[in-house]
C-alpha positions as CSV (number, residue, x, y, z in Angstrom):
1,M,150.6,137.5,135.6
2,N,147.2,136.0,134.8
3,L,147.2,135.2,131.1
4,K,144.8,133.3,128.9
5,L,145.3,131.9,125.4
6,I,142.2,132.2,123.3
7,V,142.1,129.8,120.3
8,A,139.6,130.6,117.6
9,M,139.0,128.2,114.6
10,V,137.1,130.1,112.0
11,A,136.1,130.0,108.3
12,D,138.8,132.0,106.5
13,E,136.4,134.5,105.1
14,I,135.7,135.8,108.6
15,T,139.2,135.8,110.0
16,N,139.6,139.6,109.8
17,T,136.2,140.2,111.2
18,V,137.0,138.1,114.3
19,I,140.4,139.7,114.8
20,D,138.9,143.2,114.5
21,A,136.2,142.3,117.1
22,A,138.8,140.8,119.5
23,R,141.0,143.9,119.2
24,E,138.0,146.2,120.0
25,A,137.3,144.0,123.0
26,G,140.9,144.4,124.3
27,A,143.1,141.9,122.5
28,T,146.5,143.4,121.8
29,G,147.6,141.1,119.0
30,A,146.8,137.9,117.1
31,T,148.7,135.1,115.4
32,T,146.9,133.4,112.5
33,I,147.7,129.9,111.3
34,S,146.0,129.7,107.9
35,S,144.8,126.9,105.6
36,V,143.9,124.3,108.3
37,R,141.3,121.6,107.8
38,G,138.6,120.6,110.2
39,E,135.5,118.5,110.4
40,G,132.3,119.2,112.3
41,L,129.4,117.1,113.4
42,T,128.6,116.1,109.9
43,P,131.5,115.4,107.6
44,E,131.5,117.2,104.3
45,K,131.1,115.1,101.2
46,G,133.6,115.2,98.4
47,F,133.1,114.9,94.7
48,M,135.3,112.4,92.8
49,G,138.0,112.6,95.5
50,L,138.0,116.5,95.7
51,E,137.5,118.1,99.0
52,L,134.5,120.5,99.3
53,T,135.4,121.8,102.7
54,A,136.2,125.5,103.0
55,Q,139.6,126.6,104.3
56,R,139.8,127.4,108.0
57,D,142.2,129.6,110.0
58,V,143.3,129.2,113.6
59,I,143.7,132.5,115.4
60,L,145.7,132.7,118.7
61,F,145.2,135.6,121.1
62,L,147.3,136.0,124.3
63,V,145.3,138.1,126.6
64,A,145.0,139.3,130.2
65,G,142.9,136.8,132.2
66,T,140.5,139.6,133.3
67,Q,139.7,140.5,129.7
68,A,139.5,136.9,128.3
69,R,135.7,136.3,128.7
70,K,134.8,139.7,127.1
71,I,137.1,139.0,124.2
72,L,135.8,135.4,123.8
73,E,132.2,136.7,123.7
74,A,133.1,139.4,121.1
75,I,134.7,136.7,118.9
76,C,131.6,134.5,119.2
77,T,129.3,137.4,118.3
78,A,131.5,138.6,115.4
79,G,131.9,135.1,114.0
80,K,128.2,134.3,114.4
81,F,129.3,131.0,116.0
82,D,126.0,130.4,117.7
83,E,123.9,131.5,114.7
84,E,125.4,129.8,111.7
85,P,126.7,126.2,111.7
86,G,130.3,125.7,110.5
87,T,131.4,129.3,111.1
88,G,133.8,128.4,113.9
89,L,134.5,127.9,117.6
90,A,136.7,129.4,120.2
91,F,138.0,128.5,123.6
92,Q,140.4,129.7,126.3
93,I,143.3,128.0,128.0
94,D,145.0,129.2,131.3
95,L,148.7,130.0,130.7
96,E,151.3,129.7,133.5
97,D,153.8,132.1,132.0
98,A,154.9,133.8,128.8
99,V,157.8,135.8,127.5
100,G,158.2,138.3,124.7
101,L,155.3,140.6,125.8
102,K,157.5,143.7,126.5
103,T,155.9,145.8,123.8
104,Q,152.3,144.7,124.6
105,L,152.6,144.7,128.4
106,P,151.9,148.5,128.9
107,K,148.7,148.2,126.9
108,I,147.6,145.1,128.7
109,M,148.3,146.7,132.1
110,E,146.4,149.9,131.0
111,E,143.3,147.8,130.0
112,I,143.2,145.9,133.2
113,A,144.1,148.7,135.6
114,G,140.6,149.2,136.9
115,E,139.9,145.5,137.3
116,V,142.9,144.4,139.3
């Protein structure tokens, strides 16, 4: 099976917006790893040793390869990644294999039926 892992790193206030957009575009589920830290092009300055950086979340989506680009673009649009600096980024990785998809597999197959 052709699977992709989409990894989205987003500001925590837009996590639900990004997940909703991914689901509307065909993602069948998501795993969120919350309260991660990251640093962009320009490091945030602290005040008296306190961090001023906002919390980030990492969202993982395991999706059908034929749906991956559409979902990735929906995530980008919903998160305004190309419009507002620091909102987040997303990328996809090819997966060789996965297990534990029995409950999601019928929905994935239904979504890609016309594209295979």
